C-alpha positions as CSV (number, residue, x, y, z in Angstrom):
1,X,-6.8,7.3,-26.2
2,X,-8.2,4.0,-24.3
3,X,-5.3,3.4,-22.6
4,X,-4.6,7.0,-21.5
5,X,-8.2,6.4,-20.1
6,X,-7.3,3.2,-18.5
7,X,-4.0,4.5,-16.8
8,X,-6.1,7.6,-15.3
9,X,-8.7,5.4,-13.6
10,X,-8.8,6.3,-9.9
11,X,-8.7,4.9,-6.9
12,X,-12.3,5.0,-6.7
13,X,-13.4,3.7,-10.2
14,X,-11.5,0.2,-9.2
15,X,-13.3,-2.8,-8.0
16,X,-13.0,-4.1,-4.3
17,X,-11.2,-7.3,-5.5
18,X,-8.7,-4.8,-7.2
19,X,-8.1,-2.7,-4.3
20,X,-7.8,-5.9,-1.9
21,X,-5.6,-7.2,-4.2
22,X,-3.2,-4.0,-4.2
23,X,-3.1,-3.9,-0.7
24,X,-2.2,-7.3,0.0
25,X,0.7,-6.8,-2.6
26,X,1.9,-3.7,-1.1
27,X,1.9,-5.0,2.5
28,X,4.0,-8.2,1.2
29,X,6.5,-6.4,-1.1
30,X,7.0,-3.7,2.1
31,X,7.9,-6.3,4.4
32,X,10.0,-8.4,1.7
33,X,12.0,-5.1,1.2
34,X,12.3,-4.5,4.5
35,X,13.6,-8.0,5.6
36,X,15.7,-8.4,2.5
37,X,18.9,-8.0,4.8
38,X,20.0,-4.7,3.3
39,X,21.4,-2.2,5.4
40,X,19.7,1.4,5.1
41,X,22.2,4.1,5.6
42,X,19.6,6.6,6.1
43,X,15.7,7.3,6.9
44,X,15.5,8.5,3.3
45,X,16.4,4.8,1.7
46,X,13.9,3.4,4.5
47,X,11.3,5.9,3.3
48,X,11.8,5.1,-0.4
49,X,10.6,1.3,0.5
50,X,7.3,2.8,1.8
51,X,7.2,5.4,-1.4
52,X,7.7,3.2,-4.0
53,X,4.7,2.3,-6.4
54,X,1.9,4.0,-4.2
55,X,2.4,1.6,-1.8
56,X,2.0,4.0,1.2
57,X,-1.6,4.9,-0.1
58,X,-2.4,1.0,0.1
59,X,-0.5,0.8,3.6
60,X,-2.5,3.9,4.8
61,X,-5.9,2.4,3.8
62,X,-4.8,-1.0,5.3
63,X,-4.0,0.7,8.9
64,X,-7.3,2.7,8.6
65,X,-9.4,-0.3,8.2
66,X,-7.6,-2.1,10.9
67,X,-7.7,0.9,13.4
68,X,-11.7,0.9,12.5
69,X,-11.9,-2.8,13.4
70,X,-9.8,-2.5,16.7
71,X,-12.2,0.1,17.5
72,X,-15.3,-1.4,16.9
73,X,-14.6,-4.7,18.4
74,X,-11.9,-4.1,21.3
75,X,-12.5,-0.3,21.9
């Protein structure tokens, strides 16, 4: 039962360090998959790269923080 609770941990229950690690690994893994040299036949195959393993969530968080940073310091 403790494993089920561990897996059910929501995004907001994670420490900041874990969130930052997940954001960094999502960015690196996405870039790695996109630059691997595979030819993508359709848009669905490209979307699968972004939708794999909750990457889109962490990439969205990164883009939101980046947009706020740019707005505050350069806007």
